[in-house]
C-alpha positions as CSV (number, residue, x, y, z in Angstrom):
1,M,-14.9,3.9,2.8
2,I,-13.6,0.5,1.7
3,L,-10.0,-0.2,2.3
4,T,-8.1,-2.0,-0.4
5,N,-5.9,-4.9,0.3
6,R,-2.7,-2.9,0.1
7,F,-3.9,-1.1,3.3
8,L,-4.6,-4.3,5.2
9,L,-1.9,-6.4,6.9
10,P,-2.4,-10.1,7.1
11,L,-3.1,-11.2,10.7
12,H,0.2,-13.0,11.1
13,Q,2.0,-9.9,9.9
14,F,0.0,-7.7,12.4
15,F,1.1,-9.8,15.3
16,K,4.7,-10.0,14.0
17,N,5.0,-6.2,13.9
18,M,3.8,-5.8,17.5
19,K,6.4,-5.4,20.3
20,P,6.4,-8.4,22.7
21,V,5.1,-6.4,25.7
22,F,2.2,-5.0,23.7
23,L,1.5,-8.5,22.2
24,L,1.3,-10.0,25.7
25,T,-1.0,-7.2,26.9
26,F,-3.3,-7.6,23.8
27,I,-3.5,-11.4,24.3
28,S,-4.2,-11.0,28.1
29,L,-7.0,-8.6,27.4
30,I,-8.6,-11.0,25.0
31,V,-8.3,-13.9,27.5
32,L,-9.6,-11.8,30.4
33,S,-12.5,-10.5,28.4
34,C,-13.6,-14.1,27.8
35,S,-12.9,-15.4,31.3
36,P,-15.6,-16.9,33.5
37,Y,-14.9,-14.2,36.0
38,Q,-15.6,-11.4,33.4
39,K,-18.7,-13.2,32.3
40,A,-19.9,-13.4,35.9
41,L,-19.1,-9.7,36.5
42,K,-21.1,-8.6,33.5
43,S,-23.9,-11.1,34.0
44,E,-27.4,-10.3,35.3
45,D,-27.5,-13.8,36.9
46,M,-27.1,-13.3,40.6
47,S,-26.7,-17.0,41.3
48,L,-23.8,-17.2,38.9
49,K,-22.2,-14.1,40.6
50,Y,-22.8,-15.7,44.0
51,H,-21.1,-19.0,43.2
52,M,-18.2,-17.3,41.5
53,A,-17.7,-14.9,44.4
54,D,-17.8,-17.9,46.8
55,S,-15.2,-19.8,44.8
56,L,-12.9,-16.8,44.5
57,Y,-13.1,-16.2,48.2
58,N,-12.3,-19.8,49.0
59,V,-9.1,-19.7,46.9
60,G,-8.0,-16.3,48.4
61,K,-8.8,-14.1,45.4
62,F,-10.3,-11.5,47.6
63,K,-10.1,-8.4,45.4
64,K,-12.0,-10.2,42.6
65,A,-14.5,-11.7,45.0
66,L,-15.1,-8.3,46.5
67,K,-16.1,-6.8,43.1
68,L,-18.8,-9.5,42.7
69,M,-20.0,-9.2,46.3
70,E,-20.5,-5.5,46.0
71,Q,-22.9,-6.3,43.2
72,L,-24.6,-9.0,45.2
73,V,-25.1,-7.5,48.6
74,P,-28.1,-5.2,47.7
75,S,-29.9,-8.1,46.2
76,Y,-29.4,-10.6,49.0
77,R,-30.2,-8.6,52.1
78,G,-33.0,-10.4,54.0
79,K,-32.7,-13.6,51.9
80,P,-31.6,-17.0,53.3
81,Q,-28.2,-16.7,51.5
82,G,-27.7,-13.2,52.8
83,E,-26.2,-14.4,56.1
84,K,-23.3,-16.3,54.5
85,L,-22.8,-13.6,51.9
86,M,-22.6,-10.8,54.5
87,Y,-20.1,-12.8,56.6
88,L,-18.0,-13.4,53.5
89,Y,-18.3,-9.7,52.5
90,S,-17.2,-8.6,56.0
91,D,-14.3,-11.1,56.1
92,T,-13.1,-10.1,52.6
93,F,-12.4,-6.6,53.9
94,Y,-10.7,-8.2,56.9
95,Q,-8.5,-10.3,54.7
96,L,-7.6,-7.4,52.5
97,G,-6.5,-5.3,55.5
98,D,-9.3,-2.7,55.2
99,H,-9.8,-2.7,59.0
100,Y,-12.2,0.3,59.1
101,L,-14.7,-1.3,56.7
102,A,-14.1,-4.8,58.2
103,G,-15.0,-3.5,61.7
104,Y,-18.1,-1.7,60.4
105,Q,-19.3,-4.7,58.3
106,F,-18.7,-7.2,61.1
107,D,-20.6,-5.0,63.5
108,R,-23.5,-4.9,61.0
109,F,-23.3,-8.7,60.6
110,T,-23.5,-9.4,64.4
111,S,-26.4,-6.9,64.7
112,S,-28.3,-8.5,61.8
113,Y,-27.6,-12.1,62.6
114,P,-27.1,-12.3,66.4
115,N,-27.9,-16.1,66.4
116,S,-25.6,-17.0,63.5
117,E,-23.0,-19.7,64.1
118,K,-20.5,-17.1,62.8
119,A,-21.6,-14.4,65.3
120,E,-18.9,-15.1,67.8
121,E,-16.1,-15.1,65.2
122,A,-17.5,-12.0,63.6
123,A,-17.6,-10.2,67.0
124,F,-14.0,-11.0,67.6
125,K,-12.9,-10.0,64.1
126,A,-14.8,-6.7,64.5
127,A,-13.0,-6.0,67.8
128,K,-9.6,-7.0,66.3
129,S,-10.3,-4.7,63.3
130,Y,-10.7,-1.8,65.7
131,Y,-7.5,-2.9,67.4
132,E,-5.7,-2.7,64.1
133,L,-6.8,0.9,63.7
134,S,-5.2,1.9,67.1
135,P,-2.3,4.3,66.3
136,R,1.0,4.6,68.1
137,F,0.8,5.9,71.6
138,S,1.9,9.5,70.8
139,L,-1.2,10.1,68.6
140,D,-4.8,10.6,69.6
141,Q,-6.1,7.4,71.1
142,K,-9.8,7.5,70.1
143,E,-9.6,4.3,68.1
144,T,-7.7,2.6,71.0
145,Y,-10.6,3.4,73.4
146,T,-13.1,2.1,70.8
147,A,-11.1,-1.1,70.4
148,L,-10.9,-1.6,74.1
149,D,-14.7,-1.2,74.4
150,K,-15.2,-3.7,71.6
151,L,-12.8,-6.3,73.1
152,Q,-14.1,-6.0,76.6
153,A,-17.7,-6.4,75.3
154,F,-16.6,-9.5,73.5
155,V,-14.9,-11.0,76.5
156,T,-18.0,-10.3,78.6
157,K,-20.4,-11.8,76.0
158,Y,-18.2,-14.8,75.2
159,P,-16.3,-15.7,78.4
160,D,-15.6,-19.3,77.1
161,S,-14.7,-18.3,73.6
162,E,-11.8,-20.0,71.8
163,Y,-10.7,-16.4,71.0
164,L,-10.6,-15.4,74.7
165,S,-6.9,-15.7,75.1
166,D,-6.2,-13.6,72.0
167,A,-8.7,-11.0,73.0
168,N,-7.1,-10.6,76.5
169,K,-3.7,-10.2,74.9
170,L,-5.0,-7.4,72.7
171,V,-6.7,-5.7,75.7
172,Q,-3.3,-5.9,77.6
173,E,-1.4,-4.4,74.6
174,L,-3.9,-1.6,74.2
175,T,-3.9,-0.9,77.9
176,E,-0.1,-0.7,78.0
177,K,-0.3,1.8,75.1
178,L,-2.7,4.1,77.0
179,E,-0.5,3.6,80.1
180,E,2.6,4.7,78.2
181,K,0.8,7.7,76.8
182,S,-0.5,8.8,80.2
183,F,2.9,8.5,81.8
184,K,4.7,10.3,79.0
185,I,2.2,13.2,79.3
186,A,2.9,13.5,83.0
187,K,6.6,13.4,82.4
188,Q,6.3,16.1,79.8
189,Y,4.6,18.4,82.3
190,Y,7.6,17.9,84.6
191,T,10.0,18.5,81.7
192,I,8.4,21.9,80.9
193,S,8.4,22.8,84.6
194,D,4.6,22.7,85.0
195,Y,4.9,21.0,88.4
196,K,1.3,21.3,89.4
197,A,0.1,19.7,86.2
198,A,2.8,17.0,86.6
199,I,1.7,16.1,90.1
200,A,-2.0,16.0,89.1
201,A,-1.2,13.8,86.1
202,L,1.0,11.5,88.1
203,D,-1.8,11.2,90.8
204,N,-4.2,10.1,88.1
205,F,-1.7,7.8,86.5
206,L,-1.0,6.0,89.8
207,L,-4.7,5.5,90.4
208,D,-5.4,4.3,86.8
209,Y,-2.5,2.0,86.4
210,P,-1.5,0.5,89.8
211,G,0.4,-2.3,88.2
212,S,2.3,-0.3,85.7
213,K,6.0,-0.8,84.9
214,Y,6.3,3.0,85.2
215,R,5.0,3.0,88.8
216,Q,8.4,3.3,90.5
217,E,9.4,6.2,88.3
218,A,6.0,7.8,88.7
219,Y,6.4,7.9,92.5
220,Y,9.8,9.3,92.3
221,L,8.9,11.9,89.7
222,R,5.9,13.0,91.8
223,F,8.3,13.6,94.7
224,L,10.6,15.6,92.5
225,A,7.8,17.7,91.1
226,A,6.5,18.4,94.6
227,Y,9.9,19.5,95.7
228,D,10.6,21.7,92.7
229,L,7.1,23.3,93.1
230,A,7.8,24.0,96.8
231,I,11.2,25.7,96.4
232,R,9.8,27.9,93.6
233,S,6.7,28.9,95.5
234,I,6.0,32.2,97.3
235,P,7.3,32.2,100.9
236,S,3.9,31.7,102.4
237,L,3.4,28.4,100.6
238,V,6.9,26.9,100.8
239,D,6.6,25.1,104.2
240,E,3.3,23.5,103.3
241,R,4.6,22.3,100.0
242,L,7.8,21.0,101.4
243,D,5.8,18.9,103.9
244,T,3.8,17.6,101.0
245,A,7.0,16.7,99.2
246,K,8.2,14.8,102.3
247,Q,4.9,12.8,102.3
248,Y,5.5,11.9,98.7
249,Y,9.1,10.8,99.6
250,G,7.6,8.6,102.3
251,M,5.4,6.9,99.8
252,F,8.2,6.4,97.4
253,K,10.5,4.9,100.1
254,R,7.7,2.7,101.5
255,Y,7.0,1.1,98.1
256,Y,10.6,1.1,96.7
257,P,13.1,0.9,99.6
258,E,15.8,-0.6,97.4
259,S,15.3,1.7,94.4
260,E,18.3,2.8,92.4
261,M,16.9,6.3,92.7
262,H,16.9,6.2,96.5
263,Q,20.3,7.9,97.0
264,D,19.2,10.9,95.0
265,A,15.9,11.0,96.8
266,E,17.7,11.0,100.2
267,K,19.8,14.1,99.1
268,I,16.7,16.0,98.2
269,L,15.1,14.9,101.5
270,Q,18.1,16.3,103.4
271,D,17.7,19.6,101.6
272,I,13.9,19.7,102.5
273,D,14.7,19.1,106.2
274,K,17.4,21.8,106.1
275,R,15.0,24.3,104.6
276,L,12.3,23.5,107.1
277,Q,14.8,23.7,110.0
278,N,16.0,27.1,108.8
279,K,12.5,28.4,108.8
280,E,11.9,27.2,112.4
281,V,15.1,29.1,113.5
């Protein structure tokens, strides 16, 4: 069907009738469809895509660069340019905050190019990516353990690295997170009156984290748990468990003779001695 002129608007009238927002969108689509980036994205020329991706990465246009890299990666595996591309590809995920894929891709890079001049940096960024995945202490800490393994492996492999100080700080932070979780679990056992579990958890905590900021409270709490367990035990177990509680008191006093909790601990000790003396009579 042929339209007559009365059904056709002049071009200037067409634009005049458009609302400003639609006009801007229309113009933007036209400009974008003709942009060098769009041409590279649609092109079959891998060299053009590669140089465009590299340029976009260098100016921080990571999302656009990533779209091109995703087209390039299958074609460049095993080629001389593949090493640089795979590093940029991994780092693009890192820069975009996609820590899961960044860690995975950096691991692949260090495995594929162990002698690369970027291997050390890639290993650190892989470990840091896993660190970023570590959740708050109250959640499951699988990612935290993975991050610690990666960071410790990095420190072992690159003891003179420029990233060593940063890696050690991350290790300390993750260790403190696990430490807090371990102590809070032990404390929760005490709160719900599971004194046996509390004592076992505190024993493990004191062995695993000898320099912990929770150490004093852990010694005191273990003493309390042992006392509470003893006075709630069947008669045949009371004396033995009271003696154990006294031993825990002795450890607490030896390590923290000036503790603010010492006054309360002394009162409990007096009750323990009184109970034991009454049994002897």
